[in-house]
N, C-alpha and C positions, 0 to 999 in steps of 0.2 A: 503493501499503500502506500503511494507516496505521502508523504508527512508536509509537504507545504499547503494543498488543499483543505487538509482538518488544522492544522495550525492557524490558517488565515481566517477558518470560520470563527475557531475557538477564540483568538486574538480580537475578531469584530465582537463578540458576544461579549467578551469581558468588557471592552470599550462602554458600548450600549449596557453593560448593567452599571458599570462606573458611575454612568452619566447620569442613570434613572435612581441609583442611590442617590449621589450628588442634589440632584432635584429634589428627592421628597425628603432628605434630610433639610433642605433649605427652606422651601416651602412649610416644613412644620415644626418650625421651633416652638420649645416653651412659650407659650403667651397668653394671657389674662383672657376672661371671659368672662360676660356677665352670667347671673343666676340662671337666666331664660335660657343662654345658650351653651350650658354648663353640661346638659344631656347632648347634646350634637355633636360638641367637641369632643368629648368621650366618643362616641361614636369613629368621628373622625380619626382622633387618637389611636385609636382599635385599628381601623382599616388601615392605616400608614404603618404603625407598627407592623403589622402580620405582611403586608406586603415589604417592607422591609428585609424581616426574617427571611420572608420566601427569597427575594433577592440576593441577600448576604450568602443562603444555602446553595444558589443556586451557580455565585460567583465562585462560592470553595469548591466545588465541582469541575466547575471550567479550568481554574488553577491546577485541579487536581490531573485533569484529561491533559493540560498542556506538559505537565511532569511525567505524567506518563509519555509523552510523545517524547522529551528527553531522555528518557531513560531507556524507550527501545520495547516499553510493553504495550504501548497504543494497541487497541485493536485487540486485545485477548481479554477473555471475559476473566474477570477478578473471583469470579466462583469457580469455574469448571476450568481455566483455563484454553479453552478454545476460542476460536477465532470469532469476534462478535459482527455477525451479518452487517456487509457494508451497507445495507437500506436500512437496518438501523440506527448507524452510525452516522448517513445522510440525514435524517432526522433529528439524533439526536449525541453531534458531536461529543459530547462531556459522559454518555455513557461509559459504564465501568463495567457493564455486565451486560449477556445473552438476556433476554425476554426471559426464560424460564429463572436462570440464577435472581434475575432481578427480583419477578413473582414472591419467590423462595424468602428472598432477604427483604423483601414491604411486607410480608408477610410477619417475619419475626423480629421486625422493627415496633410492631403492634403491642 
């Protein structure tokens, strides 16, 4: 597998995530609110925090994929060691596992 294409896609994903995280952090500094807006702001704050958590988790996965590229293990399943299908890597360049191993991993994490 050619490393240039996945590296380019992963670096683009990382830049987009960094930009989105910076925007969310910049748009939602701790600000004072009136009592009437307290419920709305709490909901907005919860939504922003959930989005940031998700983006930071995705960012970590992209960084891990870049590290796998550097060490030569990109495209090998972290679960079974077999090649991750190229279609999966095209859809999810940061995928560390084949679909069956990812499903097992997700069930174990619940």
